[in-house]
N, C-alpha and C positions, 0 to 999 in steps of 0.2 A: 469941807463937805465930802461925804463919802460917795463913792460910785456904787452902782447897783451890785457889782461883783463883790465889793467889800462888805456891803450890808448883808448879802446872802451868805457870805463866809462867816459872819458873826452871828447869824441867826441860830437859835436853839430849836431843835426839833427832836422829839415831840414836846408838846407843852401841856400843862395841866389846865383844863378848861372848867373844872367844877368839882364839887364833892357831893357825895350822897351818903345817906345813912339808912340802914335796914332796921326798922323798929325804933323804939324809944331809946334804948341803950345798946343798940347793935353795932355791928362793925361799920366803920367809916371807910368808904372807898373813894379813891381819887379817880376822876374821869379825865382821860387823856385824849388828845385829838388823833392818836394813831389807832383808836378803837379798843384799846386795852384798859382795864381798870386795875389799879394797884392799891394795896392797903398797907398801912404802917401799924405795927403792933402796939405802939404807945398811944394811939388814938382810939383804942377800943373803949376805954372807960371815960374819956373826956366828953363833956357836954358839947353840943354843936356851937353853943355861944362862945366857946373858947378856941374854936378851930377856924383858922383863916387859910386862904390859899392864894397863890400867885402862879405864874407860869412855870415855876420850878417845883411846885408840889404843895402839899398842905403843911401847916405848922401850928403849934400851940401859941395862942396869943392871949396873954394875961391882960393887956390893955383893952382888947376887945371885950373880954369878960367883965372887967370892972366898969367899962363905959366911959362917958365923957368926964366923970368926976376925977378919974385918975389922970395925973399929968406927969 
């Protein structure tokens, strides 16, 4: 079991807390908990149904796009 000091040393900051899109086919921005928004150039033309995110940022997800039928 880790101590609190070890857990804080392993913590990543800042973390991505969401994604937003401007318009139907607009730029996709990552929302981070440090108050800054960042965008990746390769997400500009991808539909929102293909974009996922976690604490490390956004990514393209073909499994998410294809749905439950894809295994």
